[in-house]
GUKOL-413308 format. One line per field, with one value per atom (N, C-alpha, C): residue number from 1; atom name; x, y, z. Coordinates in steps of 0.2 Angstrom, whole numbers, plus 5000, padded with zeros to 4 digits. Layout:
<mivexs>
num: [NUM  ...]
atomo: [CA  ...]
c1: [X  ...]
c2: [Y  ...]
c3: [Z  ...]
</mivexs>
This chain:
<mivexs>
num: [1  1  1  2  2  2  3  3  3  4  4  4  5  5  5  6  6  6  7  7  7  8  8  8  9  9  9  10  10  10  11  11  11  12  12  12  13  13  13  14  14  14  15  15  15  16  16  16  17  17  17  18  18  18  19  19  19  20  20  20  21  21  21  22  22  22  23  23  23  24  24  24  25  25  25  26  26  26  27  27  27  28  28  28  29  29  29  30  30  30  31  31  31  32  32  32  33  33  33  34  34  34  35  35  35  36  36  36  37  37  37  38  38  38  39  39  39  40  40  40  41  41  41  42  42  42  43  43  43  44  44  44  45  45  45  46  46  46  47  47  47  48  48  48  49  49  49  50  50  50  51  51  51  52  52  52  53  53  53  54  54  54  55  55  55  56  56  56  57  57  57  58  58  58  59  59  59  60  60  60  61  61  61  62  62  62  63  63  63  64  64  64  65  65  65  66  66  66  67  67  67  68  68  68  69  69  69  70  70  70  71  71  71  72  72  72  73  73  73  74  74  74  75  75  75  76  76  76  77  77  77  78  78  78  79  79  79  80  80  80  81  81  81  82  82  82  83  83  83  84  84  84  85  85  85  86  86  86  87  87  87  88  88  88  89  89  89  90  90  90  91  91  91  92  92  92  93  93  93  94  94  94  95  95  95  96  96  96  97  97  97  98  98  98  99  99  99  100  100  100  101  101  101  102  102  102  103  103  103  104  104  104  105  105  105  106  106  106  107  107  107  108  108  108  109  109  109  110  110  110  111  111  111  112  112  112  113  113  113  114  114  114  115  115  115  116  116  116  117  117  117  118  118  118  119  119  119  120  120  120  121  121  121  122  122  122  123  123  123  124  124  124  125  125  125  126  126  126  127  127  127  128  128  128  129  129  129  130  130  130  131  131  131  132  132  132  133  133  133  134  134  134  135  135  135  136  136  136  137  137  137  138  138  138  139  139  139  140  140  140  141  141  141  142  142  142  143  143  143  144  144  144  145  145  145  146  146  146  147  147  147  148  148  148  149  149  149  150  150  150  151  151  151  152  152  152  153  153  153  154  154  154  155  155  155  156  156  156  157  157  157  158  158  158  159  159  159  160  160  160  161  161  161  162  162  162  163  163  163  164  164  164  165  165  165  166  166  166  167  167  167  168  168  168  169  169  169  170  170  170  171  171  171  172  172  172  173  173  173  174  174  174  175  175  175  176  176  176  177  177  177  178  178  178  179  179  179  180  180  180  181  181  181  182  182  182  183  183  183  184  184  184  185  185  185  186  186  186  187  187  187  188  188  188  189  189  189  190  190  190  191  191  191  192  192  192  193  193  193  194  194  194  195  195  195  196  196  196  197  197  197  198  198  198  199  199  199  200  200  200  201  201  201  202  202  202  203  203  203  204  204  204  205  205  205  206  206  206  207  207  207  208  208  208  209  209  209  210  210  210  211  211  211  212  212  212  213  213  213  214  214  214  215  215  215  216  216  216  217  217  217  218  218  218  219  219  219  220  220  220  221  221  221  222  222  222  223  223  223  224  224  224  225  225  225  226  226  226  227  227  227  228  228  228  229  229  229  230  230  230  231  231  231  232  232  232  233  233  233  234  234  234  235  235  235  236  236  236  237  237  237  238  238  238  239  239  239  240  240  240  241  241  241  242  242  242]
atomo: [N  CA  C  N  CA  C  N  CA  C  N  CA  C  N  CA  C  N  CA  C  N  CA  C  N  CA  C  N  CA  C  N  CA  C  N  CA  C  N  CA  C  N  CA  C  N  CA  C  N  CA  C  N  CA  C  N  CA  C  N  CA  C  N  CA  C  N  CA  C  N  CA  C  N  CA  C  N  CA  C  N  CA  C  N  CA  C  N  CA  C  N  CA  C  N  CA  C  N  CA  C  N  CA  C  N  CA  C  N  CA  C  N  CA  C  N  CA  C  N  CA  C  N  CA  C  N  CA  C  N  CA  C  N  CA  C  N  CA  C  N  CA  C  N  CA  C  N  CA  C  N  CA  C  N  CA  C  N  CA  C  N  CA  C  N  CA  C  N  CA  C  N  CA  C  N  CA  C  N  CA  C  N  CA  C  N  CA  C  N  CA  C  N  CA  C  N  CA  C  N  CA  C  N  CA  C  N  CA  C  N  CA  C  N  CA  C  N  CA  C  N  CA  C  N  CA  C  N  CA  C  N  CA  C  N  CA  C  N  CA  C  N  CA  C  N  CA  C  N  CA  C  N  CA  C  N  CA  C  N  CA  C  N  CA  C  N  CA  C  N  CA  C  N  CA  C  N  CA  C  N  CA  C  N  CA  C  N  CA  C  N  CA  C  N  CA  C  N  CA  C  N  CA  C  N  CA  C  N  CA  C  N  CA  C  N  CA  C  N  CA  C  N  CA  C  N  CA  C  N  CA  C  N  CA  C  N  CA  C  N  CA  C  N  CA  C  N  CA  C  N  CA  C  N  CA  C  N  CA  C  N  CA  C  N  CA  C  N  CA  C  N  CA  C  N  CA  C  N  CA  C  N  CA  C  N  CA  C  N  CA  C  N  CA  C  N  CA  C  N  CA  C  N  CA  C  N  CA  C  N  CA  C  N  CA  C  N  CA  C  N  CA  C  N  CA  C  N  CA  C  N  CA  C  N  CA  C  N  CA  C  N  CA  C  N  CA  C  N  CA  C  N  CA  C  N  CA  C  N  CA  C  N  CA  C  N  CA  C  N  CA  C  N  CA  C  N  CA  C  N  CA  C  N  CA  C  N  CA  C  N  CA  C  N  CA  C  N  CA  C  N  CA  C  N  CA  C  N  CA  C  N  CA  C  N  CA  C  N  CA  C  N  CA  C  N  CA  C  N  CA  C  N  CA  C  N  CA  C  N  CA  C  N  CA  C  N  CA  C  N  CA  C  N  CA  C  N  CA  C  N  CA  C  N  CA  C  N  CA  C  N  CA  C  N  CA  C  N  CA  C  N  CA  C  N  CA  C  N  CA  C  N  CA  C  N  CA  C  N  CA  C  N  CA  C  N  CA  C  N  CA  C  N  CA  C  N  CA  C  N  CA  C  N  CA  C  N  CA  C  N  CA  C  N  CA  C  N  CA  C  N  CA  C  N  CA  C  N  CA  C  N  CA  C  N  CA  C  N  CA  C  N  CA  C  N  CA  C  N  CA  C  N  CA  C  N  CA  C  N  CA  C  N  CA  C  N  CA  C  N  CA  C  N  CA  C  N  CA  C  N  CA  C  N  CA  C  N  CA  C  N  CA  C  N  CA  C  N  CA  C  N  CA  C  N  CA  C  N  CA  C  N  CA  C  N  CA  C  N  CA  C  N  CA  C  N  CA  C  N  CA  C  N  CA  C  N  CA  C  N  CA  C  N  CA  C  N  CA  C  N  CA  C  N  CA  C  N  CA  C  N  CA  C  N  CA  C  N  CA  C  N  CA  C  N  CA  C  N  CA  C  N  CA  C  N  CA  C  N  CA  C  N  CA  C  N  CA  C  N  CA  C  N  CA  C  N  CA  C  N  CA  C  N  CA  C  N  CA  C  N  CA  C  N  CA  C]
c1: [4791  4788  4786  4778  4777  4780  4782  4783  4778  4776  4773  4774  4775  4777  4771  4764  4759  4755  4756  4754  4745  4741  4734  4731  4735  4734  4726  4727  4721  4722  4729  4733  4740  4741  4747  4754  4759  4766  4766  4764  4764  4760  4755  4750  4743  4743  4736  4731  4727  4720  4719  4720  4722  4714  4713  4707  4707  4699  4697  4702  4704  4707  4713  4717  4722  4728  4733  4739  4745  4748  4753  4760  4764  4768  4774  4776  4782  4786  4791  4796  4793  4786  4783  4784  4787  4788  4783  4782  4781  4787  4789  4795  4792  4795  4794  4799  4796  4800  4808  4809  4816  4821  4817  4820  4821  4814  4814  4809  4811  4805  4804  4798  4794  4790  4791  4788  4783  4778  4772  4770  4772  4770  4768  4767  4764  4769  4770  4777  4770  4772  4766  4770  4776  4781  4784  4784  4787  4795  4797  4804  4806  4802  4803  4805  4802  4802  4796  4793  4787  4787  4781  4780  4773  4770  4762  4762  4759  4758  4753  4753  4747  4743  4736  4732  4727  4726  4722  4713  4710  4705  4700  4694  4690  4685  4682  4677  4670  4669  4661  4656  4660  4654  4654  4648  4646  4644  4642  4640  4646  4647  4654  4650  4643  4640  4642  4642  4643  4651  4654  4661  4667  4669  4674  4680  4682  4689  4686  4688  4687  4692  4692  4697  4695  4689  4687  4678  4677  4668  4666  4662  4660  4653  4655  4647  4645  4647  4644  4643  4645  4647  4647  4651  4653  4648  4644  4640  4638  4636  4636  4628  4626  4631  4634  4638  4640  4642  4644  4645  4652  4655  4663  4664  4670  4675  4671  4667  4666  4667  4666  4669  4663  4664  4659  4656  4651  4650  4654  4656  4660  4668  4668  4676  4678  4670  4673  4677  4679  4685  4689  4691  4697  4701  4696  4698  4697  4694  4694  4691  4694  4690  4696  4702  4704  4710  4711  4716  4720  4724  4727  4727  4727  4726  4731  4730  4734  4729  4733  4731  4726  4720  4719  4711  4708  4701  4705  4711  4712  4715  4714  4719  4722  4726  4729  4738  4741  4748  4750  4756  4760  4763  4763  4766  4765  4763  4765  4770  4774  4780  4780  4782  4784  4792  4795  4802  4805  4809  4812  4819  4819  4826  4826  4830  4834  4840  4841  4848  4850  4846  4846  4844  4846  4841  4835  4829  4823  4821  4818  4817  4810  4806  4798  4794  4788  4781  4777  4772  4765  4759  4755  4749  4742  4740  4731  4730  4728  4724  4717  4714  4706  4702  4698  4692  4695  4698  4701  4694  4690  4683  4684  4678  4677  4671  4671  4664  4664  4659  4657  4664  4669  4675  4680  4680  4685  4686  4691  4694  4700  4702  4707  4712  4718  4723  4729  4734  4739  4745  4750  4758  4762  4762  4768  4775  4780  4787  4791  4795  4800  4806  4810  4818  4821  4828  4834  4837  4842  4846  4848  4848  4854  4847  4842  4836  4835  4837  4835  4829  4825  4817  4820  4818  4818  4811  4807  4800  4796  4790  4784  4777  4771  4766  4762  4756  4751  4744  4741  4734  4729  4723  4718  4715  4712  4710  4701  4700  4694  4688  4683  4678  4670  4665  4660  4657  4653  4651  4647  4643  4639  4643  4649  4654  4657  4656  4657  4663  4669  4675  4677  4672  4673  4678  4680  4686  4682  4676  4672  4672  4674  4675  4678  4682  4687  4694  4698  4704  4709  4715  4717  4726  4727  4733  4740  4743  4750  4756  4761  4766  4773  4777  4784  4788  4793  4796  4803  4808  4814  4817  4817  4820  4827  4831  4837  4839  4835  4836  4831  4825  4820  4821  4823  4823  4816  4813  4807  4802  4795  4790  4787  4784  4782  4776  4771  4764  4762  4759  4757  4753  4749  4743  4743  4736  4739  4735  4739  4738  4737  4735  4732  4726  4726  4719  4713  4708  4703  4704  4709  4710  4706  4705  4702  4707  4707  4714  4716  4713  4716  4709  4714  4709  4713  4710  4711  4716  4720  4722  4721  4717  4716  4720  4725  4730  4729  4731  4731  4732  4734  4735  4742  4746  4755  4759  4762  4768  4774  4779  4784  4791  4790  4794  4793  4786  4784  4781  4780  4775  4769  4767  4760  4756  4748  4744  4738  4734  4728  4723  4720  4717  4711  4708  4701  4695  4690  4686  4683  4682  4680  4685  4692  4698  4698  4696  4696  4689  4685  4677  4679  4682  4685  4689  4694  4700  4693  4691  4686  4681  4679  4675  4677  4685  4689  4692  4693  4694  4688  4682  4676  4674  4676  4675  4680  4686  4692  4690  4687  4684  4680  4674  4668  4670  4674  4676  4681  4685  4688  4684  4678  4672  4668  4667  4663  4670  4676  4680  4681  4681  4683  4676]
c2: [5124  5122  5127  5127  5130  5127  5131  5130  5131  5123  5121  5114  5118  5113  5109  5110  5106  5106  5100  5097  5095  5100  5096  5094  5095  5093  5097  5104  5109  5111  5112  5114  5111  5112  5109  5110  5109  5110  5118  5121  5128  5132  5130  5134  5133  5131  5132  5125  5126  5122  5115  5109  5103  5102  5097  5095  5086  5085  5078  5072  5067  5063  5065  5071  5074  5070  5066  5062  5069  5066  5069  5066  5068  5065  5062  5056  5054  5057  5060  5065  5072  5073  5080  5081  5087  5086  5091  5092  5098  5100  5107  5108  5112  5111  5114  5120  5125  5131  5129  5124  5123  5118  5117  5116  5107  5105  5096  5096  5092  5091  5083  5083  5075  5074  5067  5064  5058  5057  5052  5048  5041  5037  5030  5025  5018  5014  5009  5003  4997  4995  4989  4983  4982  4976  4975  4977  4975  4977  4981  4983  4988  4991  4998  5003  5004  5010  5013  5018  5020  5021  5016  5015  5017  5018  5021  5028  5032  5040  5040  5044  5047  5053  5053  5058  5061  5066  5070  5068  5068  5065  5071  5074  5080  5075  5081  5077  5078  5081  5085  5079  5073  5070  5063  5063  5058  5051  5051  5044  5041  5034  5031  5027  5025  5022  5027  5032  5035  5039  5037  5040  5034  5034  5028  5027  5034  5033  5037  5034  5037  5034  5037  5037  5032  5031  5025  5027  5021  5020  5019  5023  5021  5020  5013  5011  5007  5002  5001  4992  4990  4983  4978  4981  4975  4976  4981  4981  4988  4989  4996  4997  5003  5009  5010  5015  5019  5025  5028  5035  5036  5040  5040  5047  5046  5053  5058  5055  5059  5059  5064  5064  5063  5058  5058  5065  5064  5073  5075  5079  5085  5084  5080  5079  5082  5086  5087  5093  5098  5104  5100  5095  5089  5088  5083  5081  5086  5091  5097  5095  5098  5097  5091  5090  5084  5081  5076  5071  5069  5064  5060  5051  5049  5041  5039  5031  5030  5032  5032  5034  5029  5031  5025  5023  5019  5015  5008  5010  5002  5003  4998  4997  4993  4990  4984  4987  4988  4990  4988  4988  4984  4989  4995  4999  5007  5012  5018  5020  5025  5029  5036  5038  5045  5045  5049  5050  5056  5057  5063  5065  5071  5074  5081  5080  5084  5086  5093  5096  5093  5091  5090  5085  5082  5076  5077  5075  5074  5069  5072  5068  5065  5069  5068  5068  5066  5066  5065  5066  5065  5065  5064  5062  5059  5057  5053  5048  5042  5038  5039  5039  5040  5033  5032  5028  5018  5019  5013  5010  5004  5001  4993  4992  4985  4985  4980  4976  4969  4966  4959  4956  4958  4956  4956  4958  4959  4965  4967  4973  4974  4982  4987  4988  4985  4989  4990  4997  4998  4998  4997  4997  5004  5008  5013  5013  5013  5011  5017  5022  5026  5022  5024  5021  5026  5025  5028  5028  5030  5030  5025  5020  5014  5008  5009  5004  5002  5004  5002  5003  5000  5003  5007  5014  5017  5017  5014  5016  5013  5009  5007  5008  5010  5011  5007  5006  5001  5002  5004  5007  5002  5005  4999  4996  4990  4986  4988  4989  4992  4988  4992  4989  4992  4989  4990  4999  5001  5008  5008  5005  5006  5004  5002  5001  5009  5011  5016  5018  5013  5015  5015  5015  5015  5020  5018  5023  5025  5023  5023  5031  5033  5042  5045  5042  5046  5046  5051  5048  5044  5041  5041  5042  5045  5050  5045  5045  5042  5047  5047  5053  5048  5051  5049  5056  5054  5059  5055  5060  5058  5053  5052  5047  5050  5046  5048  5053  5050  5053  5051  5051  5049  5049  5045  5045  5044  5039  5039  5035  5036  5032  5029  5021  5017  5014  5013  5011  5006  4999  4994  4993  4987  4984  4976  4976  4970  4964  4959  4952  4948  4947  4943  4940  4934  4930  4935  4937  4943  4949  4950  4956  4957  4960  4960  4960  4958  4958  4962  4967  4973  4980  4985  4991  4996  5002  5008  5012  5017  5023  5029  5032  5039  5044  5047  5051  5057  5061  5068  5070  5078  5082  5080  5080  5078  5081  5081  5087  5083  5083  5080  5080  5085  5086  5088  5087  5089  5083  5081  5075  5079  5086  5089  5087  5083  5083  5088  5088  5091  5087  5090  5086  5084  5078  5075  5080  5082  5086  5083  5078  5076  5078  5077  5080  5087  5091  5097  5099  5095  5097  5095  5090  5090  5094  5096  5101  5107  5111  5116  5115  5109  5108  5110  5105  5105  5112  5117  5124  5128  5125  5130  5127  5121  5119  5123  5124  5127  5135  5137  5143  5145  5141  5141  5138  5134  5133  5139  5142  5148  5154  5154  5160  5159  5151  5148  5149  5149  5149  5158  5162  5167  5172]
c3: [4884  4889  4894  4899  4904  4909  4914  4920  4925  4927  4933  4939  4944  4952  4951  4950  4950  4944  4943  4936  4935  4934  4934  4926  4922  4915  4913  4915  4912  4907  4905  4899  4898  4891  4888  4890  4889  4893  4890  4884  4882  4886  4888  4893  4890  4885  4881  4882  4882  4883  4878  4881  4876  4873  4867  4867  4870  4869  4872  4867  4870  4867  4862  4863  4861  4864  4859  4862  4863  4870  4872  4868  4865  4861  4864  4864  4868  4869  4874  4874  4874  4876  4876  4883  4887  4894  4896  4904  4908  4911  4912  4917  4922  4928  4935  4934  4939  4941  4943  4944  4946  4942  4933  4929  4929  4933  4932  4927  4922  4916  4917  4917  4918  4910  4908  4901  4904  4899  4903  4896  4898  4893  4895  4891  4893  4889  4894  4892  4889  4883  4880  4880  4881  4878  4885  4890  4898  4897  4891  4891  4895  4900  4902  4900  4893  4891  4887  4888  4887  4878  4875  4868  4865  4871  4870  4871  4869  4871  4876  4880  4884  4882  4883  4880  4885  4883  4888  4887  4893  4894  4897  4893  4898  4900  4905  4908  4908  4900  4897  4896  4892  4890  4894  4898  4903  4900  4894  4890  4886  4889  4888  4881  4879  4876  4868  4870  4862  4862  4867  4867  4868  4861  4860  4864  4866  4870  4877  4883  4888  4895  4900  4904  4908  4911  4916  4916  4917  4916  4924  4928  4933  4935  4940  4942  4938  4933  4929  4930  4936  4938  4932  4926  4921  4916  4915  4909  4908  4901  4899  4897  4897  4897  4905  4904  4912  4911  4917  4917  4915  4910  4911  4913  4915  4917  4922  4927  4931  4938  4942  4948  4952  4958  4962  4967  4969  4972  4977  4975  4982  4977  4973  4969  4963  4960  4955  4953  4958  4956  4957  4962  4961  4954  4952  4945  4940  4941  4935  4928  4924  4916  4912  4914  4910  4915  4913  4916  4911  4913  4906  4907  4902  4901  4896  4894  4888  4882  4878  4873  4868  4863  4861  4866  4863  4864  4866  4871  4874  4882  4884  4891  4892  4885  4887  4887  4892  4893  4900  4899  4905  4910  4909  4913  4913  4916  4916  4917  4914  4917  4917  4922  4921  4923  4917  4916  4919  4923  4925  4921  4921  4918  4923  4928  4934  4933  4936  4935  4943  4948  4954  4957  4963  4964  4966  4963  4967  4971  4978  4983  4985  4982  4983  4978  4978  4972  4975  4971  4973  4967  4969  4963  4964  4960  4960  4955  4959  4952  4953  4946  4951  4948  4952  4950  4952  4957  4958  4961  4958  4959  4957  4957  4957  4953  4948  4944  4944  4940  4940  4936  4934  4928  4935  4941  4946  4949  4952  4957  4953  4955  4953  4958  4956  4962  4958  4961  4958  4961  4959  4963  4960  4963  4960  4964  4961  4964  4959  4965  4961  4961  4955  4954  4954  4955  4953  4946  4944  4937  4937  4942  4942  4941  4942  4941  4949  4953  4961  4961  4966  4968  4975  4976  4981  4984  4983  4986  4982  4986  4982  4987  4984  4987  4984  4989  4985  4985  4980  4981  4986  4987  4992  4985  4986  4982  4981  4974  4972  4975  4977  4980  4975  4978  4974  4975  4971  4974  4981  4982  4988  4995  4993  4999  5002  5006  5012  5008  5008  5007  5000  4995  4988  4987  4981  4978  4969  4970  4963  4962  4955  4954  4960  4962  4967  4968  4971  4970  4973  4973  4978  4978  4983  4982  4985  4982  4982  4984  4986  4988  4992  4989  4990  4995  4999  5003  5005  5005  5009  5005  4997  4994  4993  4990  4987  4980  4975  4969  4964  4963  4959  4952  4947  4938  4936  4939  4935  4941  4940  4943  4939  4942  4938  4939  4935  4938  4935  4940  4938  4941  4938  4939  4943  4947  4951  4946  4946  4943  4948  4955  4959  4956  4958  4956  4960  4954  4957  4954  4951  4949  4943  4939  4931  4927  4920  4916  4916  4913  4912  4914  4916  4918  4918  4918  4913  4920  4919  4924  4923  4926  4925  4930  4927  4932  4932  4940  4938  4945  4946  4951  4952  4948  4950  4952  4957  4959  4959  4953  4952  4957  4962  4966  4974  4976  4983  4984  4991  4993  4994  4993  4996  4991  4993  4988  4990  4986  4986  4991  4996  5001  4998  5000  4998  5000  4998  5001  5008  5009  5016  5021  5018  5023  5025  5019  5020  5025  5023  5028  5034  5036  5043  5047  5042  5045  5046  5041  5043  5048  5050  5056  5060  5060  5067  5069  5064  5065  5068  5066  5068  5074  5077  5084  5089  5087  5091  5093  5085  5087  5093  5091  5095  5103  5104  5110  5114  5109  5112  5115  5110  5111  5118  5118  5125  5132  5131  5135  5137  5132  5133  5136]
</mivexs>
């Protein structure tokens, strides 16, 4: 297994480049430089154990009409064809060439589980869910919960409710970054979908840019731009004052 503190899924655990739709066998893990191993899988019968493998999804083919398996479908308003597995403008590098999703041409699962095997306490983690949006069939929303080895919930984060693509605050083809810090000892992280009235019956999870042991996340392009503009403004003000 390759050492990786920040997992972008651009490579397999052994460092080689994956294939589109390639299954990540249950129990196959990525290992950090600190010896923390994480595995990924989906639970389809609500017993808290992963029984459906994750799969790599590439971002090369944009046509969902000719691609039987894809991670998410963007800006279709509940009808096909749509654009699959693409990032919104400015987010292309952040999405990269690969992310992971449930294996097979389905979205029918109960939870997504990241399981830890760690030699010492893990107190933080962060990652991204992509394309939390809305269509004619309803909206999407996720709950992300960290558990200890006794099954106690350490913390939960709730994603924004999905919006139509024309809403300025939409996450259509964009990432939502979740993060935990200051916890006692993370044994697993579980992702579930909202079942509130108005939510879609089933919707996919596109998962990317995971840091198993740190709360640091990749800043969104808009954030990076604001930081850059702020620094430029400070520099300009110093030159004026000088």
